[in-house]
C-alpha positions as CSV (number, residue, x, y, z in Angstrom):
1,X,25.2,39.3,-9.6
2,X,25.0,37.4,-12.9
3,X,27.3,34.7,-11.5
4,X,25.0,34.1,-8.5
5,X,21.9,34.0,-10.7
6,X,23.4,31.4,-13.0
7,X,24.3,29.1,-10.1
8,X,20.9,29.5,-8.6
9,X,19.2,28.6,-11.9
10,X,21.5,25.5,-12.2
11,X,20.5,24.4,-8.7
12,X,16.8,24.8,-9.5
13,X,17.2,22.7,-12.7
14,X,19.0,20.0,-10.8
15,X,16.3,20.0,-8.1
16,X,13.5,19.7,-10.6
17,X,15.0,16.5,-12.0
18,X,14.5,14.7,-8.6
19,X,11.2,12.9,-7.9
20,X,9.3,14.2,-5.0
21,X,6.9,11.7,-3.3
22,X,4.2,13.0,-0.9
23,X,1.7,10.1,-0.9
24,X,1.9,6.3,-0.8
25,X,0.3,5.9,-4.2
26,X,3.0,8.1,-5.7
27,X,5.7,5.8,-4.4
28,X,3.8,2.7,-5.5
29,X,3.4,4.1,-9.0
30,X,7.1,5.0,-9.3
31,X,8.1,1.5,-8.0
32,X,5.9,-0.1,-10.7
33,X,7.5,2.0,-13.4
34,X,10.9,1.0,-12.2
35,X,10.0,-2.7,-12.0
36,X,8.6,-2.7,-15.5
37,X,11.4,-0.5,-16.9
38,X,8.8,2.0,-18.1
39,X,9.8,5.3,-16.6
40,X,8.1,7.1,-19.4
41,X,4.6,6.2,-18.2
42,X,5.2,6.7,-14.5
43,X,2.2,9.1,-14.1
44,X,-0.1,6.4,-15.5
45,X,1.1,4.0,-12.9
46,X,0.7,6.6,-10.1
47,X,-2.9,7.1,-11.2
48,X,-3.5,3.3,-11.3
49,X,-2.0,3.0,-7.8
50,X,-4.4,5.8,-6.6
51,X,-7.5,4.1,-8.0
52,X,-6.6,0.5,-7.3
53,X,-5.0,-1.5,-4.6
54,X,-1.2,-0.8,-4.7
55,X,-0.2,-4.1,-3.2
56,X,-1.9,-6.1,-5.9
57,X,-0.5,-3.9,-8.6
58,X,3.1,-4.3,-7.2
59,X,2.6,-8.1,-7.1
60,X,1.3,-8.2,-10.7
61,X,4.2,-5.9,-11.9
62,X,6.8,-8.2,-10.3
63,X,5.1,-11.2,-11.9
64,X,5.2,-9.5,-15.3
65,X,8.8,-8.4,-14.9
66,X,9.9,-12.0,-14.2
67,X,8.5,-13.2,-17.5
68,X,11.4,-13.4,-20.0
69,X,9.3,-13.9,-23.1
70,X,7.5,-10.5,-22.8
71,X,9.1,-7.7,-24.9
72,X,7.0,-4.8,-23.8
73,X,6.4,-5.4,-20.1
74,X,4.4,-2.1,-19.6
75,X,1.9,-2.9,-22.4
76,X,1.5,-6.5,-21.1
77,X,0.9,-5.2,-17.6
78,X,-1.8,-2.8,-18.8
79,X,-3.4,-5.6,-20.9
80,X,-3.7,-7.8,-17.7
81,X,-5.1,-4.9,-15.7
82,X,-7.8,-4.1,-18.3
83,X,-8.8,-7.8,-18.6
């Protein structure tokens, strides 16, 4: 029985690592985090996508990602959003 339990727990841990997307704003927020290479703040981007227009945020994130002189793309993106 212990062998089965260990395998089941391992399966649950692996499943927990995968992102689950149920709404459009969740997908948009995850895409923004990926574009900006800022996976650490993905929940912030999901919240922004829920409150603001997702298409505009994606366009802005792509614009920021293309700028080579920006060191912290996530912070720069947030600075533009708040301005």
